[in-house]
Structure formats: C-alpha cells, structure tokens
DODREN-379655 format. One record per residue (C-alpha): x, y, z. Coordinates in steps of 0.2 Angstrom, whole numbers, plus 5000, padded with zeros to 4 digits. Layout:
N
{px:X; py:Y; pz:Z} .
...
This chain:
445
{px:5483; py:5604; pz:5946} .
{px:5493; py:5593; pz:5935} .
{px:5512; py:5595; pz:5936} .
{px:5526; py:5585; pz:5927} .
{px:5538; py:5576; pz:5940} .
{px:5553; py:5565; pz:5937} .
{px:5555; py:5549; pz:5947} .
{px:5571; py:5550; pz:5958} .
{px:5572; py:5531; pz:5957} .
{px:5571; py:5527; pz:5938} .
{px:5571; py:5545; pz:5931} .
{px:5555; py:5542; pz:5922} .
{px:5545; py:5559; pz:5919} .
{px:5526; py:5557; pz:5922} .
{px:5511; py:5569; pz:5927} .
{px:5505; py:5570; pz:5945} .
{px:5490; py:5578; pz:5953} .
{px:5496; py:5591; pz:5965} .
{px:5486; py:5602; pz:5977} .
{px:5493; py:5619; pz:5983} .
{px:5477; py:5629; pz:5989} .
{px:5469; py:5618; pz:6003} .
{px:5453; py:5627; pz:6008} .
{px:5445; py:5613; pz:6018} .
{px:5430; py:5625; pz:6021} .
{px:5426; py:5624; pz:6002} .
{px:5432; py:5606; pz:6000} .
{px:5431; py:5596; pz:6017} .
{px:5438; py:5580; pz:6009} .
{px:5455; py:5588; pz:6007} .
{px:5457; py:5587; pz:6026} .
{px:5455; py:5568; pz:6026} .
{px:5467; py:5568; pz:6011} .
{px:5480; py:5577; pz:6022} .
{px:5477; py:5567; pz:6038} .
{px:5478; py:5550; pz:6028} .
{px:5496; py:5555; pz:6022} .
{px:5491; py:5555; pz:6004} .
{px:5493; py:5574; pz:6001} .
{px:5503; py:5577; pz:5985} .
{px:5509; py:5559; pz:5985} .
{px:5515; py:5553; pz:5967} .
{px:5518; py:5535; pz:5962} .
{px:5529; py:5532; pz:5947} .
{px:5520; py:5522; pz:5934} .
{px:5536; py:5513; pz:5928} .
{px:5545; py:5507; pz:5945} .
{px:5531; py:5510; pz:5958} .
{px:5542; py:5522; pz:5968} .
{px:5531; py:5534; pz:5979} .
{px:5535; py:5551; pz:5986} .
{px:5528; py:5568; pz:5991} .
{px:5529; py:5582; pz:5978} .
{px:5537; py:5597; pz:5985} .
{px:5526; py:5612; pz:5982} .
{px:5520; py:5628; pz:5991} .
{px:5505; py:5626; pz:6002} .
{px:5491; py:5638; pz:6008} .
{px:5479; py:5630; pz:6021} .
{px:5463; py:5637; pz:6026} .
{px:5451; py:5630; pz:6039} .
{px:5437; py:5643; pz:6043} .
{px:5429; py:5632; pz:6057} .
{px:5445; py:5632; pz:6067} .
{px:5451; py:5649; pz:6061} .
{px:5467; py:5642; pz:6054} .
{px:5475; py:5650; pz:6040} .
{px:5494; py:5646; pz:6036} .
{px:5506; py:5645; pz:6022} .
{px:5521; py:5634; pz:6019} .
{px:5535; py:5634; pz:6006} .
{px:5547; py:5619; pz:6007} .
{px:5565; py:5625; pz:6010} .
{px:5571; py:5614; pz:5996} .
{px:5562; py:5624; pz:5983} .
{px:5575; py:5639; pz:5987} .
{px:5562; py:5652; pz:5983} .
{px:5568; py:5670; pz:5985} .
{px:5556; py:5682; pz:5994} .
{px:5549; py:5689; pz:5978} .
{px:5545; py:5672; pz:5971} .
{px:5537; py:5667; pz:5988} .
{px:5526; py:5683; pz:5989} .
{px:5520; py:5680; pz:5971} .
{px:5515; py:5662; pz:5973} .
{px:5509; py:5663; pz:5991} .
{px:5501; py:5680; pz:5989} .
{px:5491; py:5674; pz:5974} .
{px:5483; py:5659; pz:5983} .
{px:5480; py:5669; pz:5999} .
{px:5470; py:5682; pz:5989} .
{px:5460; py:5668; pz:5981} .
{px:5455; py:5662; pz:5998} .
{px:5450; py:5679; pz:6004} .
{px:5440; py:5683; pz:5988} .
{px:5431; py:5667; pz:5989} .
{px:5425; py:5670; pz:6006} .
{px:5409; py:5681; pz:6007} .
{px:5412; py:5698; pz:6015} .
{px:5402; py:5695; pz:6030} .
{px:5412; py:5679; pz:6034} .
{px:5429; py:5687; pz:6033} .
{px:5438; py:5688; pz:6050} .
{px:5453; py:5696; pz:6057} .
{px:5464; py:5680; pz:6057} .
{px:5463; py:5680; pz:6038} .
{px:5472; py:5697; pz:6037} .
{px:5489; py:5688; pz:6043} .
{px:5491; py:5670; pz:6038} .
{px:5503; py:5660; pz:6049} .
{px:5519; py:5656; pz:6041} .
{px:5526; py:5638; pz:6045} .
{px:5544; py:5633; pz:6042} .
{px:5543; py:5614; pz:6042} .
{px:5530; py:5602; pz:6035} .
{px:5530; py:5594; pz:6053} .
{px:5524; py:5610; pz:6060} .
{px:5511; py:5611; pz:6046} .
{px:5504; py:5593; pz:6050} .
{px:5505; py:5597; pz:6069} .
{px:5493; py:5612; pz:6066} .
{px:5481; py:5602; pz:6056} .
{px:5481; py:5588; pz:6068} .
{px:5478; py:5600; pz:6082} .
{px:5461; py:5605; pz:6074} .
{px:5456; py:5586; pz:6076} .
{px:5461; py:5587; pz:6095} .
{px:5478; py:5579; pz:6092} .
{px:5490; py:5589; pz:6102} .
{px:5509; py:5589; pz:6102} .
{px:5509; py:5580; pz:6118} .
{px:5499; py:5566; pz:6109} .
{px:5511; py:5565; pz:6095} .
{px:5526; py:5564; pz:6108} .
{px:5516; py:5550; pz:6117} .
{px:5515; py:5541; pz:6101} .
{px:5534; py:5543; pz:6098} .
{px:5537; py:5536; pz:6116} .
{px:5526; py:5521; pz:6112} .
{px:5535; py:5517; pz:6096} .
{px:5552; py:5518; pz:6105} .
{px:5545; py:5507; pz:6119} .
{px:5539; py:5494; pz:6106} .
{px:5556; py:5493; pz:6099} .
{px:5563; py:5490; pz:6116} .
{px:5550; py:5477; pz:6121} .
{px:5552; py:5467; pz:6105} .
{px:5571; py:5465; pz:6108} .
{px:5571; py:5462; pz:6127} .
{px:5575; py:5446; pz:6136} .
{px:5562; py:5439; pz:6148} .
{px:5568; py:5448; pz:6164} .
{px:5570; py:5464; pz:6154} .
{px:5553; py:5462; pz:6147} .
{px:5545; py:5461; pz:6164} .
{px:5554; py:5476; pz:6170} .
{px:5549; py:5486; pz:6155} .
{px:5531; py:5482; pz:6156} .
{px:5531; py:5486; pz:6175} .
{px:5539; py:5503; pz:6172} .
{px:5529; py:5508; pz:6157} .
{px:5512; py:5502; pz:6161} .
{px:5504; py:5520; pz:6157} .
{px:5510; py:5519; pz:6139} .
{px:5503; py:5501; pz:6136} .
{px:5486; py:5507; pz:6131} .
{px:5474; py:5503; pz:6117} .
{px:5483; py:5514; pz:6105} .
{px:5499; py:5505; pz:6109} .
{px:5491; py:5488; pz:6105} .
{px:5484; py:5495; pz:6089} .
{px:5502; py:5501; pz:6084} .
{px:5508; py:5483; pz:6088} .
{px:5495; py:5475; pz:6077} .
{px:5498; py:5487; pz:6063} .
{px:5517; py:5482; pz:6063} .
{px:5512; py:5464; pz:6064} .
{px:5501; py:5466; pz:6048} .
{px:5516; py:5475; pz:6039} .
{px:5527; py:5460; pz:6043} .
{px:5514; py:5449; pz:6036} .
{px:5513; py:5459; pz:6020} .
{px:5532; py:5458; pz:6019} .
{px:5532; py:5439; pz:6022} .
{px:5544; py:5442; pz:6037} .
{px:5541; py:5426; pz:6047} .
{px:5554; py:5430; pz:6060} .
{px:5546; py:5447; pz:6064} .
{px:5529; py:5440; pz:6064} .
{px:5533; py:5426; pz:6077} .
{px:5543; py:5438; pz:6088} .
{px:5529; py:5452; pz:6088} .
{px:5515; py:5439; pz:6090} .
{px:5523; py:5432; pz:6105} .
{px:5525; py:5449; pz:6112} .
{px:5507; py:5453; pz:6110} .
{px:5502; py:5437; pz:6118} .
{px:5513; py:5441; pz:6133} .
{px:5506; py:5459; pz:6134} .
{px:5488; py:5452; pz:6133} .
{px:5491; py:5442; pz:6149} .
{px:5502; py:5454; pz:6159} .
{px:5494; py:5471; pz:6156} .
{px:5476; py:5477; pz:6162} .
{px:5472; py:5484; pz:6144} .
{px:5478; py:5468; pz:6136} .
{px:5466; py:5458; pz:6147} .
{px:5452; py:5469; pz:6142} .
{px:5456; py:5468; pz:6124} .
{px:5457; py:5449; pz:6126} .
{px:5440; py:5449; pz:6133} .
{px:5433; py:5459; pz:6119} .
{px:5441; py:5448; pz:6106} .
{px:5434; py:5432; pz:6114} .
{px:5417; py:5440; pz:6114} .
{px:5418; py:5445; pz:6095} .
{px:5425; py:5428; pz:6090} .
{px:5410; py:5419; pz:6099} .
{px:5397; py:5430; pz:6090} .
{px:5406; py:5429; pz:6073} .
{px:5408; py:5410; pz:6074} .
{px:5389; py:5409; pz:6077} .
{px:5385; py:5421; pz:6064} .
{px:5395; py:5411; pz:6051} .
{px:5386; py:5395; pz:6056} .
{px:5369; py:5402; pz:6053} .
{px:5374; py:5411; pz:6037} .
{px:5375; py:5429; pz:6043} .
{px:5373; py:5440; pz:6058} .
{px:5355; py:5443; pz:6063} .
{px:5346; py:5455; pz:6075} .
{px:5342; py:5440; pz:6086} .
{px:5361; py:5435; pz:6087} .
{px:5367; py:5453; pz:6090} .
{px:5354; py:5455; pz:6104} .
{px:5359; py:5438; pz:6112} .
{px:5377; py:5443; pz:6114} .
{px:5374; py:5460; pz:6120} .
{px:5363; py:5453; pz:6133} .
{px:5377; py:5441; pz:6138} .
{px:5389; py:5455; pz:6141} .
{px:5376; py:5468; pz:6148} .
{px:5388; py:5474; pz:6161} .
{px:5403; py:5478; pz:6150} .
{px:5401; py:5494; pz:6139} .
{px:5417; py:5491; pz:6130} .
{px:5412; py:5474; pz:6124} .
{px:5394; py:5480; pz:6119} .
{px:5403; py:5494; pz:6109} .
{px:5414; py:5481; pz:6100} .
{px:5399; py:5470; pz:6096} .
{px:5389; py:5484; pz:6089} .
{px:5403; py:5491; pz:6079} .
{px:5405; py:5473; pz:6071} .
{px:5386; py:5471; pz:6069} .
{px:5380; py:5488; pz:6065} .
{px:5371; py:5481; pz:6050} .
{px:5359; py:5472; pz:6062} .
{px:5354; py:5488; pz:6071} .
{px:5336; py:5489; pz:6064} .
{px:5318; py:5489; pz:6070} .
{px:5318; py:5470; pz:6075} .
{px:5333; py:5473; pz:6086} .
{px:5326; py:5487; pz:6096} .
{px:5309; py:5478; pz:6097} .
{px:5317; py:5463; pz:6105} .
{px:5326; py:5475; pz:6118} .
{px:5309; py:5483; pz:6122} .
{px:5301; py:5466; pz:6125} .
{px:5316; py:5460; pz:6136} .
{px:5315; py:5476; pz:6146} .
{px:5296; py:5473; pz:6149} .
{px:5300; py:5454; pz:6154} .
{px:5313; py:5460; pz:6167} .
{px:5301; py:5473; pz:6174} .
{px:5287; py:5460; pz:6176} .
{px:5299; py:5448; pz:6184} .
{px:5305; py:5461; pz:6197} .
{px:5322; py:5462; pz:6190} .
{px:5322; py:5481; pz:6190} .
{px:5341; py:5484; pz:6191} .
{px:5344; py:5474; pz:6175} .
{px:5329; py:5482; pz:6166} .
{px:5336; py:5499; pz:6170} .
{px:5353; py:5494; pz:6164} .
{px:5346; py:5487; pz:6147} .
{px:5336; py:5503; pz:6146} .
{px:5352; py:5513; pz:6147} .
{px:5360; py:5502; pz:6134} .
{px:5345; py:5504; pz:6122} .
{px:5345; py:5523; pz:6124} .
{px:5363; py:5523; pz:6119} .
{px:5361; py:5512; pz:6105} .
{px:5347; py:5522; pz:6098} .
{px:5358; py:5537; pz:6097} .
{px:5372; py:5526; pz:6089} .
{px:5359; py:5520; pz:6076} .
{px:5353; py:5539; pz:6073} .
{px:5371; py:5544; pz:6070} .
{px:5374; py:5530; pz:6058} .
{px:5359; py:5535; pz:6048} .
{px:5364; py:5554; pz:6048} .
{px:5382; py:5549; pz:6043} .
{px:5375; py:5538; pz:6029} .
{px:5364; py:5553; pz:6023} .
{px:5378; py:5565; pz:6023} .
{px:5389; py:5553; pz:6013} .
{px:5375; py:5550; pz:6000} .
{px:5372; py:5569; pz:5999} .
{px:5391; py:5572; pz:5997} .
{px:5391; py:5558; pz:5983} .
{px:5377; py:5566; pz:5974} .
{px:5385; py:5583; pz:5974} .
{px:5401; py:5575; pz:5967} .
{px:5392; py:5565; pz:5954} .
{px:5383; py:5581; pz:5949} .
{px:5400; py:5590; pz:5947} .
{px:5407; py:5575; pz:5936} .
{px:5391; py:5575; pz:5925} .
{px:5392; py:5593; pz:5922} .
{px:5411; py:5594; pz:5919} .
{px:5416; py:5599; pz:5901} .
{px:5431; py:5587; pz:5903} .
{px:5426; py:5571; pz:5912} .
{px:5444; py:5565; pz:5915} .
{px:5450; py:5581; pz:5922} .
{px:5435; py:5582; pz:5933} .
{px:5439; py:5564; pz:5940} .
{px:5457; py:5568; pz:5943} .
{px:5452; py:5584; pz:5952} .
{px:5439; py:5575; pz:5963} .
{px:5448; py:5558; pz:5965} .
{px:5450; py:5560; pz:5984} .
{px:5431; py:5560; pz:5985} .
{px:5428; py:5545; pz:5974} .
{px:5428; py:5533; pz:5989} .
{px:5417; py:5517; pz:5992} .
{px:5402; py:5527; pz:5997} .
{px:5403; py:5537; pz:5981} .
{px:5404; py:5521; pz:5970} .
{px:5390; py:5513; pz:5980} .
{px:5379; py:5528; pz:5976} .
{px:5385; py:5528; pz:5958} .
{px:5380; py:5510; pz:5955} .
{px:5363; py:5513; pz:5964} .
{px:5360; py:5528; pz:5952} .
{px:5364; py:5517; pz:5937} .
{px:5351; py:5504; pz:5943} .
{px:5338; py:5517; pz:5946} .
{px:5340; py:5526; pz:5929} .
{px:5339; py:5508; pz:5921} .
{px:5323; py:5504; pz:5930} .
{px:5316; py:5521; pz:5925} .
{px:5321; py:5518; pz:5906} .
{px:5332; py:5533; pz:5906} .
{px:5345; py:5526; pz:5894} .
{px:5353; py:5543; pz:5891} .
{px:5357; py:5545; pz:5909} .
{px:5363; py:5527; pz:5911} .
{px:5375; py:5530; pz:5897} .
{px:5382; py:5546; pz:5905} .
{px:5383; py:5536; pz:5922} .
{px:5392; py:5522; pz:5914} .
{px:5404; py:5535; pz:5906} .
{px:5408; py:5541; pz:5923} .
{px:5411; py:5524; pz:5930} .
{px:5423; py:5519; pz:5915} .
{px:5433; py:5535; pz:5917} .
{px:5435; py:5532; pz:5936} .
{px:5441; py:5515; pz:5932} .
{px:5453; py:5521; pz:5919} .
{px:5460; py:5534; pz:5930} .
{px:5462; py:5522; pz:5945} .
{px:5471; py:5510; pz:5934} .
{px:5483; py:5523; pz:5927} .
{px:5488; py:5526; pz:5945} .
{px:5492; py:5508; pz:5949} .
{px:5510; py:5503; pz:5948} .
{px:5514; py:5492; pz:5933} .
{px:5518; py:5477; pz:5943} .
{px:5501; py:5477; pz:5951} .
{px:5493; py:5480; pz:5934} .
{px:5502; py:5465; pz:5928} .
{px:5497; py:5454; pz:5943} .
{px:5479; py:5459; pz:5940} .
{px:5480; py:5453; pz:5922} .
{px:5488; py:5437; pz:5927} .
{px:5475; py:5433; pz:5940} .
{px:5461; py:5436; pz:5928} .
{px:5469; py:5424; pz:5915} .
{px:5460; py:5407; pz:5915} .
{px:5476; py:5396; pz:5912} .
{px:5494; py:5395; pz:5915} .
{px:5497; py:5396; pz:5896} .
{px:5488; py:5413; pz:5895} .
{px:5498; py:5419; pz:5910} .
{px:5514; py:5414; pz:5902} .
{px:5509; py:5424; pz:5887} .
{px:5506; py:5439; pz:5897} .
{px:5523; py:5438; pz:5905} .
{px:5531; py:5436; pz:5888} .
{px:5523; py:5452; pz:5883} .
{px:5530; py:5461; pz:5898} .
{px:5548; py:5455; pz:5900} .
{px:5554; py:5471; pz:5908} .
{px:5544; py:5468; pz:5923} .
{px:5549; py:5450; pz:5926} .
{px:5562; py:5451; pz:5940} .
{px:5565; py:5448; pz:5958} .
{px:5556; py:5464; pz:5963} .
{px:5540; py:5457; pz:5955} .
{px:5542; py:5441; pz:5965} .
{px:5543; py:5452; pz:5981} .
{px:5527; py:5460; pz:5976} .
{px:5519; py:5443; pz:5974} .
{px:5526; py:5438; pz:5991} .
{px:5518; py:5452; pz:5999} .
{px:5501; py:5449; pz:5990} .
{px:5502; py:5430; pz:5995} .
{px:5505; py:5435; pz:6013} .
{px:5489; py:5446; pz:6013} .
{px:5477; py:5434; pz:6004} .
{px:5483; py:5420; pz:6016} .
{px:5479; py:5430; pz:6031} .
{px:5462; py:5434; pz:6024} .
{px:5459; py:5415; pz:6021} .
{px:5457; py:5417; pz:6002} .
{px:5463; py:5400; pz:5997} .
{px:5458; py:5401; pz:5979} .
{px:5468; py:5417; pz:5976} .
{px:5483; py:5410; pz:5986} .
{px:5484; py:5396; pz:5973} .
{px:5483; py:5408; pz:5959} .
{px:5497; py:5418; pz:5966} .
{px:5508; py:5403; pz:5969} .
{px:5505; py:5398; pz:5951} .
{px:5510; py:5415; pz:5945} .
{px:5526; py:5414; pz:5956} .
{px:5531; py:5398; pz:5948} .
{px:5529; py:5405; pz:5931} .
{px:5540; py:5420; pz:5935} .
{px:5554; py:5409; pz:5943} .
{px:5555; py:5399; pz:5928} .
{px:5559; py:5414; pz:5918} .
{px:5572; py:5421; pz:5929} .
C-alpha cells in the first residue's frame, strides 16, 4: 500500500510503498525482498536519505509453517489498536488459505517483540541459524582487529582464529574493500587490500581462493583475446584443473553460457580417447565431472524456465490491471532483470507477428516501469544521469544552472563514489565524463 512519510533529515513529505501482510506462499518474491534488506525501505526524493518505515507486520510462510506478527515498539499501539490491525491481517491470511490447507499452526500466530527476532525467524527458514549469525558477528569483529593489528599481533590473530577465516570471511572483506572504493577512501583500500594479500598467503582458505582466482584470470584473459568465451575454451580449462572441483565450479559459474551441446560433445569425445588410451582413472574422473555438469546445466534451464514463467505471470497482471502505475508499484519487487528481458522479448515477438495493439500495450508497461523507477531515484543521481547524457560541457552547465539547489559538496561526494566505481570497472569514457561534471560543479561552488 501507499503511505505518506516525512523525511527525518529534510522534513520533506513523500509517498512510500509499504508492505504489511507478507504471505510468501502467495507472493514468493516478498521473501527475497525481506532477505535483501529492502522491506519497507523509503528513499527521500529530495535529499536521498533512506530508512525503514515502521509498520505492523504479519508474516506467513506455509512451506515452513511459520506464522508470526510484529508491531514496532515505537508505534506505541495499545492492545485494542494492536488487535484491530493485526487481527484483520491474520484473518485475511486464514481466509485466503483453502480449507483443506489450513493447519493447527495458523490458529495461534507467533508474536515477536523485535525486528531482529523477526529477521532471525525468516533467516532460519533459509537454513541460516542464530549460530551462523553469531559467527558472522565474530568474523566482523575479527576483521576489525586484523585491520588494525601490527605485524606480530596480526600473525597471532591469524593463528588463533583460523577457524573463522573461511570463504565467508573473505567475501565480507572483499565487500568492505568495495565499499571503501565507492567512498573513495584510499587509505582504507590500501590497508584492507594489504590485509587480504597477507591472508591469501598465510591461511589455507586464502591459498585455495588464490588458486581459483589465478585459474579464472587465465581463462578470462584467453576469452578476451579471442573475443568471448567459447565451449572449447571452457572445456580446455576444466581439463587443465580436472582434479580440483572448487576450481571447476568457479570456471563453470563464470562460463555457464558456454554450457551447451558442443561442450558436452567434446567431453564425451575426450572420455572415449582416454578409455582407448588406457587412461581409465582420468576417464572415470571426467565422466564424474560430466555427470555433475549435466545436472548443473539442467538446473540452469529449469531455473530459467521458472523465471520466465514468473515473468509471464507478472506481465499478465500488469496488462490486466485497471491502473498500470499502481500495479507496477505493487509488483515492483518482481520487476527484475529477468522480467525486463522477458518484456523486451515479448515486444520483439509481437512486432514480428504484426500485433501492433499488443506492442503498444507492452511499450506502455515498459514506459511506466521506467517512470516509476526514475521517481524512486534520489535527485542527485537523476541530475547526474542528465549530465552524463548531455553531449557537451555547455549543455551540462545549463543543466546545473537549472538545478542550483543540488549543486553542493554533497553532490560532489556522490560523484566521487560514482567515479571510484566506474574506474574499478575500467569504464574510461564514463570516468572522463564524471571528471568533466565534477569540474563544472567545483566552478560553481
């Protein structure tokens, strides 16, 4: 539903999309929304400040028989108000569930007192336990100690905490390095990058990660040289690392687009060669890898089919909705890259079939999504997009002159973060455009 909120930073009132009834059996995409931390997050269109809107929640996951309610303490609801709001949503869940699917757990929803407990319960359905959350907290604390330790202290910390230095720890470290890059924090980048290099050498998990990175770099370098990753190239590198499942998995994850008939044909031919040459051990090993990768390929196809089916269902909802904009807002969490890919393919199919009426409707959906997405982008980012699309410094300057309220140090900080990101991605042309924009802004401060 839409609700009016007031930005605590600049006091600007604006509408925000808020979910209260979270029946993930009816709308599975809501669970991903929760797990990604986006539930009821509102972004101020004026200053860009973001925060979570406090609202009563009813969560129902029939697969895991989880039915719970949460009312934020800061709402100060009295028992009568709480019963009225929560009771109404609980009844909606029960009434929407067919009689034969109603179970005993639905008679008494669990009441949780904190949002942390609410999230822990949702995470538990994904196999993420309180112990895992505690382990992540310990790893975060250890990372802080490692980053600030001297050489002797660092060696001792590594020795004493080897069990915490797993793949999840390295992923956390990389994420923080990425954040530092976005913030243009050079000192933090240098310190954490040096720490990662040290851990890559001094820990068993680090050495395994280093091996995978070297293997991936080698394949990607060859793929770039030949203009793209082919089935031949992927098979060549898998054969090179046939004794290491972790490296094979990393190669396949990067090159899953090359998993097609030609790839599996080459594997079968190589197995026959090995068997004829009497190398039965390697033939057996390659056969095991082929069997596993066929399963991976089947899973990728099944996942793709499910995503396309979900996209088709969402598109049907949007096309049949009496109010397109409201429907887009209500289903915005489902409008991901897979949906947009499906939408574009449907536009092309309708165009090829000469169905101009359908093409027009689909274009309307596309334009409405773009408009809603743009309305949720902070004003500084919208201004930056306009400047990057402008063909000359003169037009960029005119855009700045039309938006004097946004030309400040804060906008420069936004551009600093964007510059760090595009530099890291190797986008030299965009980097030059961002630098030109920064020069124009500085001239006006």
